[in-house]
PyMOL Python script that loads the backbone (N, CA, C, O; Angstrom):
from pymol import cmd

cmd.read_pdbstr("""\
ATOM      1  N   UNK A   1      64.273  70.031-223.224  1.00  0.00           N
ATOM      2  CA  UNK A   1      64.470  70.396-221.849  1.00  0.00           C
ATOM      3  C   UNK A   1      65.554  71.423-221.706  1.00  0.00           C
ATOM      4  O   UNK A   1      66.155  71.859-222.688  1.00  0.00           O
ATOM      5  N   UNK A   2      65.800  71.805-220.485  1.00  0.00           N
ATOM      6  CA  UNK A   2      66.816  72.822-220.230  1.00  0.00           C
ATOM      7  C   UNK A   2      68.149  72.213-219.840  1.00  0.00           C
ATOM      8  O   UNK A   2      69.121  72.947-219.659  1.00  0.00           O
ATOM      9  N   UNK A   3      68.230  70.898-219.704  1.00  0.00           N
ATOM     10  CA  UNK A   3      69.473  70.247-219.320  1.00  0.00           C
ATOM     11  C   UNK A   3      70.137  69.591-220.515  1.00  0.00           C
ATOM     12  O   UNK A   3      69.472  69.034-221.388  1.00  0.00           O
ATOM     13  N   UNK A   4      71.446  69.666-220.539  1.00  0.00           N
ATOM     14  CA  UNK A   4      72.218  68.971-221.556  1.00  0.00           C
ATOM     15  C   UNK A   4      73.225  68.097-220.825  1.00  0.00           C
ATOM     16  O   UNK A   4      74.021  68.595-220.028  1.00  0.00           O
ATOM     17  N   UNK A   5      73.193  66.814-221.088  1.00  0.00           N
ATOM     18  CA  UNK A   5      74.162  65.907-220.489  1.00  0.00           C
ATOM     19  C   UNK A   5      75.014  65.333-221.595  1.00  0.00           C
ATOM     20  O   UNK A   5      74.493  64.834-222.592  1.00  0.00           O
ATOM     21  N   UNK A   6      76.317  65.399-221.428  1.00  0.00           N
ATOM     22  CA  UNK A   6      77.223  64.932-222.456  1.00  0.00           C
ATOM     23  C   UNK A   6      77.729  63.528-222.175  1.00  0.00           C
ATOM     24  O   UNK A   6      78.294  62.889-223.063  1.00  0.00           O
ATOM     25  N   UNK A   7      77.539  63.039-220.964  1.00  0.00           N
ATOM     26  CA  UNK A   7      78.101  61.744-220.594  1.00  0.00           C
ATOM     27  C   UNK A   7      77.114  60.589-220.696  1.00  0.00           C
ATOM     28  O   UNK A   7      77.466  59.458-220.363  1.00  0.00           O
ATOM     29  N   UNK A   8      75.901  60.838-221.142  1.00  0.00           N
ATOM     30  CA  UNK A   8      74.894  59.790-221.236  1.00  0.00           C
ATOM     31  C   UNK A   8      74.266  59.801-222.620  1.00  0.00           C
ATOM     32  O   UNK A   8      74.149  60.840-223.269  1.00  0.00           O
ATOM     33  N   UNK A   9      73.866  58.605-223.049  1.00  0.00           N
ATOM     34  CA  UNK A   9      73.106  58.507-224.292  1.00  0.00           C
ATOM     35  C   UNK A   9      71.633  58.536-223.947  1.00  0.00           C
ATOM     36  O   UNK A   9      71.202  57.920-222.973  1.00  0.00           O
ATOM     37  N   UNK A  10      70.871  59.245-224.740  1.00  0.00           N
ATOM     38  CA  UNK A  10      69.429  59.322-224.553  1.00  0.00           C
ATOM     39  C   UNK A  10      68.767  58.865-225.850  1.00  0.00           C
ATOM     40  O   UNK A  10      69.217  59.200-226.946  1.00  0.00           O
ATOM     41  N   UNK A  11      67.711  58.110-225.708  1.00  0.00           N
ATOM     42  CA  UNK A  11      66.990  57.612-226.859  1.00  0.00           C
ATOM     43  C   UNK A  11      65.563  58.139-226.820  1.00  0.00           C
ATOM     44  O   UNK A  11      64.960  58.270-225.755  1.00  0.00           O
ATOM     45  N   UNK A  12      65.050  58.429-227.967  1.00  0.00           N
ATOM     46  CA  UNK A  12      63.690  58.930-228.020  1.00  0.00           C
ATOM     47  C   UNK A  12      63.182  58.955-229.438  1.00  0.00           C
ATOM     48  O   UNK A  12      63.853  58.512-230.371  1.00  0.00           O
ATOM     49  N   UNK A  13      62.004  59.473-229.580  1.00  0.00           N
ATOM     50  CA  UNK A  13      61.370  59.595-230.877  1.00  0.00           C
ATOM     51  C   UNK A  13      61.302  61.067-231.263  1.00  0.00           C
ATOM     52  O   UNK A  13      61.293  61.947-230.402  1.00  0.00           O
ATOM     53  N   UNK A  14      61.255  61.317-232.541  1.00  0.00           N
ATOM     54  CA  UNK A  14      61.127  62.674-233.035  1.00  0.00           C
ATOM     55  C   UNK A  14      59.648  63.060-233.072  1.00  0.00           C
ATOM     56  O   UNK A  14      58.855  62.430-233.772  1.00  0.00           O
ATOM     57  N   UNK A  15      59.287  64.085-232.326  1.00  0.00           N
ATOM     58  CA  UNK A  15      57.891  64.535-232.306  1.00  0.00           C
ATOM     59  C   UNK A  15      57.443  64.935-233.706  1.00  0.00           C
ATOM     60  O   UNK A  15      56.291  64.712-234.078  1.00  0.00           O
ATOM     61  N   UNK A  16      58.348  65.525-234.482  1.00  0.00           N
ATOM     62  CA  UNK A  16      58.000  65.949-235.841  1.00  0.00           C
ATOM     63  C   UNK A  16      57.653  64.751-236.720  1.00  0.00           C
ATOM     64  O   UNK A  16      56.753  64.843-237.555  1.00  0.00           O
ATOM     65  N   UNK A  17      58.350  63.632-236.548  1.00  0.00           N
ATOM     66  CA  UNK A  17      58.051  62.453-237.344  1.00  0.00           C
ATOM     67  C   UNK A  17      56.746  61.796-236.898  1.00  0.00           C
ATOM     68  O   UNK A  17      55.970  61.335-237.734  1.00  0.00           O
ATOM     69  N   UNK A  18      56.501  61.751-235.602  1.00  0.00           N
ATOM     70  CA  UNK A  18      55.298  61.130-235.071  1.00  0.00           C
ATOM     71  C   UNK A  18      54.070  61.975-235.381  1.00  0.00           C
ATOM     72  O   UNK A  18      52.970  61.443-235.530  1.00  0.00           O
ATOM     73  N   UNK A  19      54.249  63.268-235.477  1.00  0.00           N
ATOM     74  CA  UNK A  19      53.121  64.190-235.683  1.00  0.00           C
ATOM     75  C   UNK A  19      52.318  63.858-236.937  1.00  0.00           C
ATOM     76  O   UNK A  19      51.096  64.009-236.949  1.00  0.00           O
ATOM     77  N   UNK A  20      52.998  63.406-237.993  1.00  0.00           N
ATOM     78  CA  UNK A  20      52.276  63.089-239.232  1.00  0.00           C
ATOM     79  C   UNK A  20      51.475  61.794-239.114  1.00  0.00           C
ATOM     80  O   UNK A  20      50.527  61.580-239.869  1.00  0.00           O
ATOM     81  N   UNK A  21      51.853  60.926-238.163  1.00  0.00           N
ATOM     82  CA  UNK A  21      51.178  59.648-237.975  1.00  0.00           C
ATOM     83  C   UNK A  21      50.127  59.728-236.876  1.00  0.00           C
ATOM     84  O   UNK A  21      49.021  59.207-237.019  1.00  0.00           O
ATOM     85  N   UNK A  22      50.485  60.386-235.781  1.00  0.00           N
ATOM     86  CA  UNK A  22      49.632  60.437-234.594  1.00  0.00           C
ATOM     87  C   UNK A  22      49.675  61.858-234.011  1.00  0.00           C
ATOM     88  O   UNK A  22      50.284  62.080-232.965  1.00  0.00           O
ATOM     89  N   UNK A  23      49.027  62.816-234.689  1.00  0.00           N
ATOM     90  CA  UNK A  23      49.138  64.217-234.271  1.00  0.00           C
ATOM     91  C   UNK A  23      48.644  64.504-232.857  1.00  0.00           C
ATOM     92  O   UNK A  23      49.127  65.434-232.211  1.00  0.00           O
ATOM     93  N   UNK A  24      47.684  63.712-232.370  1.00  0.00           N
ATOM     94  CA  UNK A  24      47.165  63.969-231.023  1.00  0.00           C
ATOM     95  C   UNK A  24      48.175  63.633-229.928  1.00  0.00           C
ATOM     96  O   UNK A  24      47.971  64.004-228.772  1.00  0.00           O
ATOM     97  N   UNK A  25      49.252  62.944-230.269  1.00  0.00           N
ATOM     98  CA  UNK A  25      50.280  62.612-229.281  1.00  0.00           C
ATOM     99  C   UNK A  25      51.349  63.702-229.166  1.00  0.00           C
ATOM    100  O   UNK A  25      52.241  63.614-228.323  1.00  0.00           O
ATOM    101  N   UNK A  26      51.255  64.718-230.008  1.00  0.00           N
ATOM    102  CA  UNK A  26      52.272  65.783-230.033  1.00  0.00           C
ATOM    103  C   UNK A  26      51.686  67.079-229.492  1.00  0.00           C
ATOM    104  O   UNK A  26      50.560  67.456-229.814  1.00  0.00           O
ATOM    105  N   UNK A  27      52.473  67.746-228.668  1.00  0.00           N
ATOM    106  CA  UNK A  27      52.067  69.066-228.164  1.00  0.00           C
ATOM    107  C   UNK A  27      53.222  70.044-228.380  1.00  0.00           C
ATOM    108  O   UNK A  27      54.381  69.638-228.463  1.00  0.00           O
ATOM    109  N   UNK A  28      52.904  71.308-228.467  1.00  0.00           N
ATOM    110  CA  UNK A  28      53.917  72.348-228.645  1.00  0.00           C
ATOM    111  C   UNK A  28      53.868  73.269-227.447  1.00  0.00           C
ATOM    112  O   UNK A  28      52.811  73.793-227.095  1.00  0.00           O
ATOM    113  N   UNK A  29      55.040  73.468-226.810  1.00  0.00           N
ATOM    114  CA  UNK A  29      55.066  74.326-225.621  1.00  0.00           C
ATOM    115  C   UNK A  29      55.128  75.797-226.044  1.00  0.00           C
ATOM    116  O   UNK A  29      55.286  76.084-227.230  1.00  0.00           O
ATOM    117  N   UNK A  30      55.008  76.723-225.106  1.00  0.00           N
ATOM    118  CA  UNK A  30      54.999  78.156-225.451  1.00  0.00           C
ATOM    119  C   UNK A  30      56.273  78.636-226.164  1.00  0.00           C
ATOM    120  O   UNK A  30      56.246  79.650-226.862  1.00  0.00           O
ATOM    121  N   UNK A  31      57.382  77.913-225.991  1.00  0.00           N
ATOM    122  CA  UNK A  31      58.624  78.293-226.671  1.00  0.00           C
ATOM    123  C   UNK A  31      58.718  77.722-228.075  1.00  0.00           C
ATOM    124  O   UNK A  31      59.697  77.964-228.781  1.00  0.00           O
ATOM    125  N   UNK A  32      57.710  76.969-228.484  1.00  0.00           N
ATOM    126  CA  UNK A  32      57.702  76.399-229.826  1.00  0.00           C
ATOM    127  C   UNK A  32      58.303  75.007-229.922  1.00  0.00           C
ATOM    128  O   UNK A  32      58.338  74.420-231.004  1.00  0.00           O
ATOM    129  N   UNK A  33      58.778  74.471-228.800  1.00  0.00           N
ATOM    130  CA  UNK A  33      59.344  73.127-228.814  1.00  0.00           C
ATOM    131  C   UNK A  33      58.228  72.091-228.784  1.00  0.00           C
ATOM    132  O   UNK A  33      57.244  72.233-228.059  1.00  0.00           O
ATOM    133  N   UNK A  34      58.403  71.047-229.587  1.00  0.00           N
ATOM    134  CA  UNK A  34      57.408  69.988-229.647  1.00  0.00           C
ATOM    135  C   UNK A  34      57.756  68.905-228.639  1.00  0.00           C
ATOM    136  O   UNK A  34      58.923  68.575-228.425  1.00  0.00           O
ATOM    137  N   UNK A  35      56.716  68.365-228.031  1.00  0.00           N
ATOM    138  CA  UNK A  35      56.878  67.271-227.090  1.00  0.00           C
ATOM    139  C   UNK A  35      55.965  66.128-227.481  1.00  0.00           C
ATOM    140  O   UNK A  35      55.081  66.277-228.325  1.00  0.00           O
ATOM    141  N   UNK A  36      56.190  65.002-226.863  1.00  0.00           N
ATOM    142  CA  UNK A  36      55.493  63.794-227.239  1.00  0.00           C
ATOM    143  C   UNK A  36      54.894  63.124-226.011  1.00  0.00           C
ATOM    144  O   UNK A  36      55.543  63.023-224.970  1.00  0.00           O
ATOM    145  N   UNK A  37      53.669  62.675-226.135  1.00  0.00           N
ATOM    146  CA  UNK A  37      53.033  61.875-225.099  1.00  0.00           C
ATOM    147  C   UNK A  37      53.361  60.420-225.422  1.00  0.00           C
ATOM    148  O   UNK A  37      52.708  59.795-226.259  1.00  0.00           O
ATOM    149  N   UNK A  38      54.375  59.895-224.751  1.00  0.00           N
ATOM    150  CA  UNK A  38      54.844  58.545-225.049  1.00  0.00           C
ATOM    151  C   UNK A  38      53.788  57.478-224.758  1.00  0.00           C
ATOM    152  O   UNK A  38      53.815  56.408-225.366  1.00  0.00           O
ATOM    153  N   UNK A  39      52.880  57.745-223.859  1.00  0.00           N
ATOM    154  CA  UNK A  39      51.829  56.770-223.562  1.00  0.00           C
ATOM    155  C   UNK A  39      50.980  56.511-224.808  1.00  0.00           C
ATOM    156  O   UNK A  39      50.654  55.362-225.108  1.00  0.00           O
ATOM    157  N   UNK A  40      50.623  57.567-225.530  1.00  0.00           N
ATOM    158  CA  UNK A  40      49.839  57.407-226.756  1.00  0.00           C
ATOM    159  C   UNK A  40      50.615  56.616-227.805  1.00  0.00           C
ATOM    160  O   UNK A  40      50.058  55.758-228.489  1.00  0.00           O
ATOM    161  N   UNK A  41      51.903  56.914-227.921  1.00  0.00           N
ATOM    162  CA  UNK A  41      52.746  56.223-228.897  1.00  0.00           C
ATOM    163  C   UNK A  41      52.896  54.758-228.513  1.00  0.00           C
ATOM    164  O   UNK A  41      52.870  53.882-229.379  1.00  0.00           O
ATOM    165  N   UNK A  42      53.054  54.486-227.220  1.00  0.00           N
ATOM    166  CA  UNK A  42      53.219  53.119-226.740  1.00  0.00           C
ATOM    167  C   UNK A  42      52.011  52.257-227.092  1.00  0.00           C
ATOM    168  O   UNK A  42      52.164  51.120-227.539  1.00  0.00           O
ATOM    169  N   UNK A  43      50.823  52.793-226.893  1.00  0.00           N
ATOM    170  CA  UNK A  43      49.605  52.033-227.186  1.00  0.00           C
ATOM    171  C   UNK A  43      49.549  51.681-228.669  1.00  0.00           C
ATOM    172  O   UNK A  43      49.212  50.553-229.027  1.00  0.00           O
ATOM    173  N   UNK A  44      49.873  52.632-229.523  1.00  0.00           N
ATOM    174  CA  UNK A  44      49.874  52.381-230.964  1.00  0.00           C
ATOM    175  C   UNK A  44      50.939  51.347-231.331  1.00  0.00           C
ATOM    176  O   UNK A  44      50.682  50.459-232.144  1.00  0.00           O
ATOM    177  N   UNK A  45      52.109  51.453-230.749  1.00  0.00           N
ATOM    178  CA  UNK A  45      53.189  50.499-231.019  1.00  0.00           C
ATOM    179  C   UNK A  45      52.810  49.098-230.544  1.00  0.00           C
ATOM    180  O   UNK A  45      53.093  48.114-231.227  1.00  0.00           O
ATOM    181  N   UNK A  46      52.180  49.006-229.394  1.00  0.00           N
ATOM    182  CA  UNK A  46      51.756  47.712-228.879  1.00  0.00           C
ATOM    183  C   UNK A  46      50.742  47.056-229.816  1.00  0.00           C
ATOM    184  O   UNK A  46      50.818  45.853-230.067  1.00  0.00           O
ATOM    185  N   UNK A  47      49.811  47.825-230.322  1.00  0.00           N
ATOM    186  CA  UNK A  47      48.827  47.304-231.272  1.00  0.00           C
ATOM    187  C   UNK A  47      49.514  46.814-232.548  1.00  0.00           C
ATOM    188  O   UNK A  47      49.153  45.767-233.086  1.00  0.00           O
ATOM    189  N   UNK A  48      50.487  47.559-233.025  1.00  0.00           N
ATOM    190  CA  UNK A  48      51.222  47.157-234.227  1.00  0.00           C
ATOM    191  C   UNK A  48      51.986  45.852-233.985  1.00  0.00           C
ATOM    192  O   UNK A  48      52.040  44.993-234.865  1.00  0.00           O
ATOM    193  N   UNK A  49      52.570  45.706-232.804  1.00  0.00           N
ATOM    194  CA  UNK A  49      53.287  44.473-232.466  1.00  0.00           C
ATOM    195  C   UNK A  49      52.322  43.296-232.443  1.00  0.00           C
ATOM    196  O   UNK A  49      52.653  42.213-232.927  1.00  0.00           O
ATOM    197  N   UNK A  50      51.131  43.497-231.885  1.00  0.00           N
ATOM    198  CA  UNK A  50      50.131  42.429-231.859  1.00  0.00           C
ATOM    199  C   UNK A  50      49.736  42.009-233.270  1.00  0.00           C
ATOM    200  O   UNK A  50      49.619  40.817-233.554  1.00  0.00           O
ATOM    201  N   UNK A  51      49.531  42.978-234.150  1.00  0.00           N
ATOM    202  CA  UNK A  51      49.152  42.670-235.522  1.00  0.00           C
ATOM    203  C   UNK A  51      50.277  41.941-236.251  1.00  0.00           C
ATOM    204  O   UNK A  51      50.024  40.996-236.998  1.00  0.00           O
ATOM    205  N   UNK A  52      51.514  42.375-236.037  1.00  0.00           N
ATOM    206  CA  UNK A  52      52.649  41.708-236.674  1.00  0.00           C
ATOM    207  C   UNK A  52      52.830  40.295-236.145  1.00  0.00           C
ATOM    208  O   UNK A  52      53.174  39.390-236.906  1.00  0.00           O
ATOM    209  N   UNK A  53      52.605  40.094-234.860  1.00  0.00           N
ATOM    210  CA  UNK A  53      52.695  38.760-234.272  1.00  0.00           C
ATOM    211  C   UNK A  53      51.670  37.833-234.908  1.00  0.00           C
ATOM    212  O   UNK A  53      51.977  36.686-235.230  1.00  0.00           O
ATOM    213  N   UNK A  54      50.461  38.329-235.087  1.00  0.00           N
ATOM    214  CA  UNK A  54      49.419  37.526-235.743  1.00  0.00           C
ATOM    215  C   UNK A  54      49.810  37.178-237.175  1.00  0.00           C
ATOM    216  O   UNK A  54      49.592  36.051-237.621  1.00  0.00           O
ATOM    217  N   UNK A  55      50.377  38.122-237.888  1.00  0.00           N
ATOM    218  CA  UNK A  55      50.814  37.887-239.264  1.00  0.00           C
ATOM    219  C   UNK A  55      51.913  36.835-239.308  1.00  0.00           C
ATOM    220  O   UNK A  55      51.873  35.933-240.145  1.00  0.00           O
ATOM    221  N   UNK A  56      52.879  36.940-238.428  1.00  0.00           N
ATOM    222  CA  UNK A  56      53.972  35.960-238.373  1.00  0.00           C
ATOM    223  C   UNK A  56      53.431  34.576-238.058  1.00  0.00           C
ATOM    224  O   UNK A  56      53.835  33.594-238.681  1.00  0.00           O
ATOM    225  N   UNK A  57      52.525  34.492-237.101  1.00  0.00           N
ATOM    226  CA  UNK A  57      51.932  33.192-236.754  1.00  0.00           C
ATOM    227  C   UNK A  57      51.172  32.588-237.930  1.00  0.00           C
ATOM    228  O   UNK A  57      51.267  31.387-238.183  1.00  0.00           O
ATOM    229  N   UNK A  58      50.418  33.416-238.648  1.00  0.00           N
ATOM    230  CA  UNK A  58      49.696  32.938-239.828  1.00  0.00           C
ATOM    231  C   UNK A  58      50.660  32.433-240.901  1.00  0.00           C
ATOM    232  O   UNK A  58      50.430  31.389-241.512  1.00  0.00           O
ATOM    233  N   UNK A  59      51.727  33.172-241.120  1.00  0.00           N
ATOM    234  CA  UNK A  59      52.714  32.762-242.129  1.00  0.00           C
ATOM    235  C   UNK A  59      53.433  31.486-241.711  1.00  0.00           C
ATOM    236  O   UNK A  59      53.706  30.628-242.551  1.00  0.00           O
ATOM    237  N   UNK A  60      53.742  31.352-240.432  1.00  0.00           N
ATOM    238  CA  UNK A  60      54.364  30.119-239.932  1.00  0.00           C
ATOM    239  C   UNK A  60      53.465  28.919-240.193  1.00  0.00           C
ATOM    240  O   UNK A  60      53.937  27.860-240.609  1.00  0.00           O
ATOM    241  N   UNK A  61      52.186  29.084-239.952  1.00  0.00           N
ATOM    242  CA  UNK A  61      51.233  28.004-240.178  1.00  0.00           C
ATOM    243  C   UNK A  61      51.166  27.642-241.661  1.00  0.00           C
ATOM    244  O   UNK A  61      51.116  26.461-242.007  1.00  0.00           O
ATOM    245  N   UNK A  62      51.166  28.638-242.533  1.00  0.00           N
ATOM    246  CA  UNK A  62      51.133  28.377-243.975  1.00  0.00           C
ATOM    247  C   UNK A  62      52.402  27.666-244.434  1.00  0.00           C
ATOM    248  O   UNK A  62      52.349  26.785-245.292  1.00  0.00           O
ATOM    249  N   UNK A  63      53.538  28.046-243.864  1.00  0.00           N
ATOM    250  CA  UNK A  63      54.800  27.383-244.218  1.00  0.00           C
ATOM    251  C   UNK A  63      54.771  25.915-243.801  1.00  0.00           C
ATOM    252  O   UNK A  63      55.211  25.045-244.553  1.00  0.00           O
ATOM    253  N   UNK A  64      54.256  25.640-242.614  1.00  0.00           N
ATOM    254  CA  UNK A  64      54.148  24.250-242.148  1.00  0.00           C
ATOM    255  C   UNK A  64      53.286  23.427-243.093  1.00  0.00           C
ATOM    256  O   UNK A  64      53.631  22.296-243.437  1.00  0.00           O
ATOM    257  N   UNK A  65      52.170  23.997-243.507  1.00  0.00           N
ATOM    258  CA  UNK A  65      51.284  23.285-244.436  1.00  0.00           C
ATOM    259  C   UNK A  65      51.981  23.016-245.766  1.00  0.00           C
ATOM    260  O   UNK A  65      51.870  21.920-246.315  1.00  0.00           O
ATOM    261  N   UNK A  66      52.695  24.008-246.283  1.00  0.00           N
ATOM    262  CA  UNK A  66      53.403  23.834-247.552  1.00  0.00           C
ATOM    263  C   UNK A  66      54.515  22.807-247.441  1.00  0.00           C
ATOM    264  O   UNK A  66      54.745  22.036-248.372  1.00  0.00           O
ATOM    265  N   UNK A  67      55.202  22.790-246.316  1.00  0.00           N
ATOM    266  CA  UNK A  67      56.289  21.833-246.108  1.00  0.00           C
ATOM    267  C   UNK A  67      55.763  20.399-246.003  1.00  0.00           C
ATOM    268  O   UNK A  67      56.448  19.452-246.388  1.00  0.00           O
ATOM    269  N   UNK A  68      54.558  20.249-245.487  1.00  0.00           N
ATOM    270  CA  UNK A  68      53.957  18.930-245.344  1.00  0.00           C
ATOM    271  C   UNK A  68      53.528  18.364-246.691  1.00  0.00           C
ATOM    272  O   UNK A  68      53.441  17.146-246.848  1.00  0.00           O
ATOM    273  N   UNK A  69      53.263  19.221-247.652  1.00  0.00           N
ATOM    274  CA  UNK A  69      52.794  18.762-248.967  1.00  0.00           C
ATOM    275  C   UNK A  69      53.924  18.499-249.888  1.00  0.00           C
ATOM    276  O   UNK A  69      53.707  18.107-251.034  1.00  0.00           O
TER     277      UNK A  69
END
""", "prot")
cmd.dss("prot")
cmd.show_as("cartoon", "prot")
cmd.util.cbc("prot")
cmd.orient("prot")
């Protein structure tokens, strides 16, 4: 962007890093700056969280079974 604020912290993702994983979420403006469609990234992150939750639940169940034996 064209604004620089020194008194606030800003958090974000690097478009260059995301581009190798999800290139359709990255766009380049006429000045050559890369931008990110956070909605696309959010959907992918949400899916990953769901998959990890399922994995954790499966592992918890296996641990319970092992502890019972």
